[in-house]
TILO-293482 format. One line per 5 residues: number of its first residue (from 1); their letters; for each residue y, x, z of C-alpha. Coordinates in steps of 0.1 Angstrom, whole numbers, always signed. Last residue first. Layout:
% residues N
NUM	a	Y/X/Z | ... .
***
This chain:
% residues 434
434	xxxxx	-120/-236/+184 | -115/-227/+220 | -79/-220/+228 | -71/-188/+246 | -34/-189/+254 .
429	xxxxx	-14/-158/+260 | +8/-160/+291 | +43/-174/+288 | +39/-199/+317 | +30/-228/+295 .
424	xxxxx	-3/-211/+283 | +1/-221/+246 | +35/-218/+232 | +58/-248/+228 | +73/-253/+194 .
419	xxxxx	+109/-261/+193 | +117/-279/+160 | +94/-274/+130 | +117/-287/+103 | +96/-291/+72 .
414	xxxxx	+123/-294/+47 | +105/-275/+20 | +136/-265/+3 | +131/-263/-34 | +96/-272/-45 .
409	xxxxx	+91/-248/-74 | +106/-244/-108 | +143/-253/-115 | +155/-235/-84 | +177/-253/-60 .
404	xxxxx	+212/-243/-51 | +228/-211/-37 | +201/-190/-52 | +209/-154/-59 | +185/-142/-85 .
399	xxxxx	+182/-107/-100 | +192/-92/-67 | +216/-63/-67 | +208/-26/-65 | +211/-16/-101 .
394	xxxxx	+213/+21/-102 | +244/+39/-110 | +247/+63/-140 | +226/+92/-151 | +244/+119/-132 .
389	xxxxx	+228/+152/-140 | +212/+169/-111 | +227/+203/-102 | +203/+231/-100 | +194/+253/-71 .
384	xxxxx	+172/+282/-78 | +142/+288/-55 | +133/+322/-70 | +96/+323/-77 | +75/+341/-51 .
379	xxxxx	+64/+377/-52 | +29/+390/-47 | +0/+374/-28 | -9/+404/-7 | +11/+395/+24 .
374	xxxxx	+16/+358/+29 | +45/+341/+11 | +77/+336/+31 | +82/+301/+45 | +109/+278/+31 .
369	xxxxx	+125/+254/+57 | +133/+220/+42 | +169/+215/+32 | +186/+184/+45 | +196/+149/+35 .
364	xxxxx	+160/+138/+31 | +168/+122/-2 | +185/+154/-14 | +155/+173/-2 | +132/+151/-23 .
359	xxxxx	+154/+158/-53 | +152/+195/-45 | +114/+191/-46 | +115/+178/-81 | +138/+206/-92 .
354	xxxxx	+114/+232/-78 | +83/+217/-93 | +78/+241/-123 | +80/+272/-101 | +54/+257/-77 .
349	xxxxx	+64/+242/-44 | +35/+241/-19 | +44/+216/+9 | +37/+218/+46 | +39/+189/+70 .
344	xxxxx	+33/+193/+107 | +29/+166/+134 | +38/+155/+169 | +22/+124/+184 | +39/+93/+195 .
339	xxxxx	+14/+70/+177 | +19/+88/+144 | +31/+123/+138 | +10/+127/+106 | +0/+103/+78 .
334	xxxxx	+38/+99/+72 | +36/+132/+53 | +20/+115/+24 | +40/+82/+23 | +73/+100/+28 .
329	xxxxx	+65/+124/-1 | +55/+94/-23 | +88/+78/-16 | +107/+110/-23 | +92/+113/-58 .
324	xxxxx	+62/+126/-78 | +47/+145/-48 | +49/+183/-48 | +14/+197/-52 | -9/+211/-24 .
319	xxxxx	+10/+188/+0 | -5/+198/+33 | -5/+173/+61 | -12/+186/+96 | -20/+170/+130 .
314	xxxxx	-36/+137/+119 | -43/+116/+150 | -34/+80/+140 | -55/+73/+109 | -45/+40/+92 .
309	xxxxx	-51/+40/+55 | -29/+19/+33 | -12/+46/+14 | -17/+84/+11 | -55/+78/+9 .
304	xxxxx	-59/+74/-28 | -32/+100/-33 | -59/+126/-40 | -78/+140/-11 | -90/+170/+8 .
299	xxxxx	-99/+159/+43 | -102/+187/+69 | -119/+186/+103 | -149/+164/+95 | -170/+149/+123 .
294	xxxxx	-138/+137/+140 | -148/+100/+139 | -120/+92/+114 | -132/+119/+91 | -168/+108/+93 .
289	xxxxx	-159/+72/+85 | -136/+82/+57 | -163/+103/+41 | -189/+75/+45 | -166/+49/+30 .
284	xxxxx	-159/+71/+1 | -196/+78/-6 | -205/+41/-4 | -176/+32/-27 | -185/+56/-54 .
279	xxxxx	-169/+91/-55 | -152/+101/-88 | -120/+85/-76 | -112/+111/-50 | -120/+121/-14 .
274	xxxxx	-133/+155/-5 | -148/+168/+28 | -142/+197/+51 | -158/+217/+79 | -144/+252/+69 .
269	xxxxx	-171/+278/+63 | -146/+299/+42 | -168/+292/+11 | -164/+255/+21 | -127/+259/+20 .
264	xxxxx	-127/+274/-15 | -150/+246/-28 | -128/+219/-12 | -97/+234/-29 | -114/+234/-63 .
259	xxxxx	-127/+198/-59 | -92/+185/-49 | -77/+205/-78 | -100/+186/-102 | -91/+153/-85 .
254	xxxxx	-54/+157/-94 | -23/+149/-74 | -33/+170/-45 | -31/+161/-8 | -46/+182/+20 .
249	xxxxx	-53/+162/+52 | -58/+181/+85 | -73/+169/+118 | -84/+205/+127 | -70/+239/+120 .
244	xxxxx	-85/+269/+138 | -58/+294/+131 | -45/+321/+108 | -76/+321/+86 | -69/+285/+77 .
239	xxxxx	-33/+291/+67 | -41/+323/+47 | -69/+307/+27 | -46/+278/+18 | -19/+303/+8 .
234	xxxxx	-44/+321/-15 | -54/+288/-31 | -17/+282/-39 | -10/+316/-55 | -23/+306/-89 .
229	xxxxx	+3/+278/-92 | +33/+301/-85 | +49/+299/-52 | +77/+284/-30 | +61/+277/+4 .
224	xxxxx	+73/+247/+23 | +83/+234/+58 | +85/+201/+77 | +79/+197/+114 | +74/+160/+118 .
219	xxxxx	+92/+149/+150 | +121/+136/+130 | +100/+108/+115 | +102/+107/+77 | +132/+89/+62 .
214	xxxxx	+127/+52/+56 | +130/+38/+21 | +158/+13/+19 | +146/-23/+16 | +149/-43/-16 .
209	xxxxx	+141/-80/-18 | +146/-93/-54 | +144/-130/-59 | +126/-136/-92 | +136/-156/-122 .
204	xxxxx	+100/-160/-134 | +79/-129/-128 | +54/-112/-150 | +74/-97/-180 | +105/-88/-160 .
199	xxxxx	+84/-73/-132 | +65/-51/-157 | +98/-39/-171 | +111/-32/-136 | +79/-12/-129 .
194	xxxxx	+83/+8/-161 | +120/+16/-152 | +112/+31/-118 | +113/+9/-87 | +94/+25/-59 .
189	xxxxx	+72/+12/-31 | +62/-18/-52 | +55/-54/-43 | +51/-84/-67 | +49/-121/-59 .
184	xxxxx	+41/-148/-84 | +40/-186/-82 | +17/-200/-108 | +33/-227/-130 | +27/-208/-162 .
179	xxxxx	-10/-209/-156 | -28/-176/-151 | -53/-162/-176 | -26/-140/-193 | -20/-125/-159 .
174	xxxxx	-55/-110/-159 | -50/-94/-193 | -16/-80/-183 | -30/-65/-152 | -59/-48/-171 .
169	xxxxx	-34/-33/-196 | -12/-18/-168 | -41/-5/-147 | -36/+32/-156 | -37/+47/-121 .
164	xxxxx	+0/+53/-121 | +6/+17/-132 | -14/+3/-102 | +3/+28/-78 | +37/+14/-89 .
159	xxxxx	+24/-21/-84 | +15/-16/-48 | +5/-52/-44 | +5/-77/-72 | +3/-112/-58 .
154	xxxxx	-6/-144/-77 | -4/-179/-63 | -13/-213/-77 | -44/-206/-97 | -55/-236/-118 .
149	xxxxx	-64/-217/-150 | -78/-187/-131 | -115/-194/-139 | -142/-172/-125 | -176/-157/-134 .
144	xxxxx	-170/-161/-171 | -185/-127/-182 | -150/-113/-191 | -134/-127/-160 | -159/-109/-137 .
139	xxxxx	-152/-76/-154 | -115/-82/-152 | -118/-87/-114 | -136/-54/-111 | -112/-35/-131 .
134	xxxxx	-81/-49/-115 | -90/-44/-78 | -95/-77/-60 | -85/-99/-31 | -95/-135/-41 .
129	xxxxx	-82/-164/-20 | -93/-200/-22 | -130/-191/-29 | -144/-215/-55 | -182/-215/-47 .
124	xxxxx	-188/-196/-79 | -164/-168/-69 | -180/-164/-34 | -215/-164/-48 | -205/-138/-74 .
119	xxxxx	-189/-115/-48 | -221/-115/-28 | -242/-108/-59 | -219/-79/-67 | -223/-65/-31 .
114	xxxxx	-261/-68/-34 | -260/-49/-67 | -244/-18/-52 | -207/-11/-50 | -182/+10/-70 .
109	xxxxx	-160/-19/-78 | -138/-44/-58 | -138/-81/-51 | -129/-93/-16 | -137/-130/-10 .
104	xxxxx	-117/-157/+7 | -121/-192/+22 | -95/-216/+36 | -108/-248/+51 | -109/-240/+88 .
99	xxxxx	-77/-220/+90 | -75/-210/+127 | -85/-174/+122 | -65/-171/+89 | -41/-144/+100 .
94	xxxxx	-69/-123/+114 | -94/-127/+85 | -66/-122/+60 | -56/-89/+77 | -92/-77/+72 .
89	xxxxx	-91/-87/+36 | -58/-69/+31 | -74/-37/+46 | -105/-40/+24 | -83/-44/-7 .
84	xxxxx	-63/-14/+4 | -95/+7/+6 | -108/-6/-27 | -77/+7/-45 | -49/-7/-67 .
79	xxxxx	-48/-41/-50 | -44/-75/-67 | -42/-107/-47 | -53/-139/-65 | -47/-173/-49 .
74	xxxxx	-59/-208/-56 | -93/-202/-70 | -104/-238/-77 | -129/-263/-63 | -108/-275/-33 .
69	xxxxx	-77/-281/-55 | -44/-276/-36 | -25/-304/-19 | -30/-289/+15 | -9/-275/+43 .
64	xxxxx	-35/-248/+47 | -27/-234/+13 | +10/-234/+22 | +4/-215/+54 | -20/-191/+37 .
59	xxxxx	+7/-183/+11 | +35/-179/+37 | +14/-156/+59 | -2/-134/+31 | +31/-124/+14 .
54	xxxxx	+51/-109/+42 | +20/-102/+62 | +9/-76/+36 | +46/-63/+35 | +46/-52/+71 .
49	xxxxx	+68/-22/+66 | +40/+4/+69 | +37/+10/+32 | +70/+11/+14 | +92/-18/+3 .
44	xxxxx	+106/-31/-30 | +97/-68/-31 | +100/-88/-63 | +96/-125/-53 | +89/-156/-73 .
39	xxxxx	+104/-186/-55 | +86/-215/-41 | +106/-221/-9 | +77/-207/+13 | +79/-175/-8 .
34	xxxxx	+117/-172/-2 | +113/-179/+35 | +86/-152/+39 | +103/-125/+19 | +135/-117/+38 .
29	xxxxx	+122/-118/+74 | +89/-103/+64 | +106/-73/+47 | +129/-69/+78 | +100/-69/+102 .
24	xxxxx	+94/-103/+120 | +95/-107/+157 | +66/-124/+175 | +31/-110/+167 | +10/-109/+199 .
19	xxxxx	-23/-114/+179 | -29/-147/+198 | +6/-158/+189 | +2/-148/+152 | -30/-169/+151 .
14	xxxxx	-13/-199/+166 | +17/-195/+143 | -7/-196/+113 | -23/-228/+126 | +11/-243/+134 .
9	xxxxx	+26/-240/+99 | +50/-214/+88 | +84/-230/+82 | +103/-201/+98 | +119/-198/+132 .
4	xxxx	+85/-195/+149 | +80/-162/+131 | +109/-147/+150 | +142/-134/+136 .
***
């Protein structure tokens, strides 16, 4: 299905045409019409499926069509991290290129006073769209810098990551400031019970759009070490002594471990840098810039960079800890083997994480090769296979299947676009001056 087959307005379609966007991804195809028709949406889709456009495009199209207050904040988009907020803001600039009257401001913490003043000016001028991290937005709310009582759209992106980072209370406080009529969209890569509970409390009779999680690219060479926790740093030392490794990301679930790994690598004279929540925004931007530019060979990071960061030339991903679930595993190792490159993914499986990794292997549909421990590190735990207890079937259906109109919202927009001629006439990209 193409974008031109939807009710997106001409200004949005012009921007998409200039950006060479034609066919929609599955998540866009299923979410854009629902959002345009006024439904709340619960989307279950991983990073890289085009979900940012799936909610930005219909919301921007409706804002551009008008009938929204000029002096109000009309849309709030919540992001768990500054990096994702910046990425959404960049997408907003591209999709909104031809939208003269739509303004936006990105609001996230860890910045200097100048950045805060810039945010404050945007909020007081009544930016149409706010892209924010929860803590920073809540701090502005507490001192009266913004009013959400007339907000028309609310988007919660990467909701599972929000909850993992402890933002549940902040989200509920922000949502309490929204009017009941606000249309709400929520995206999550996973759907554990706590996310479903949050969705039930935030969304009104939502349409659920659920996409199967993609398996990792076949060209990623996956392997693992079964080990005890104290043996992990020894394996790291062995891997880096064995070869001159560059363009490597090492993921750990805890920032204290990230610091320990970084210290060990620096003692080995490895050109590395660390990335975690203790760094302020300026420091994190600088680390990422240096890594992208090839000035740093190894990035040691928490899951803060497993989603929403585009780096195409990663050669090796090392999971120092087994990720929480298969979706997180896919996100992590998906940083490598991009842009037609090969890649390597190595996971350290501690004795307490064996069952968790077996669940990941079950999702992958294959066993991951287990490497023998390097000499001198002692014996490895036995990789004992355990049968997973059956906890009953998962609910895969939609919460709402609308054959008729919905009580809240506009029903069918009835905006029939007809055949819209592209710029250029001969199929070449147009370059209108505006």
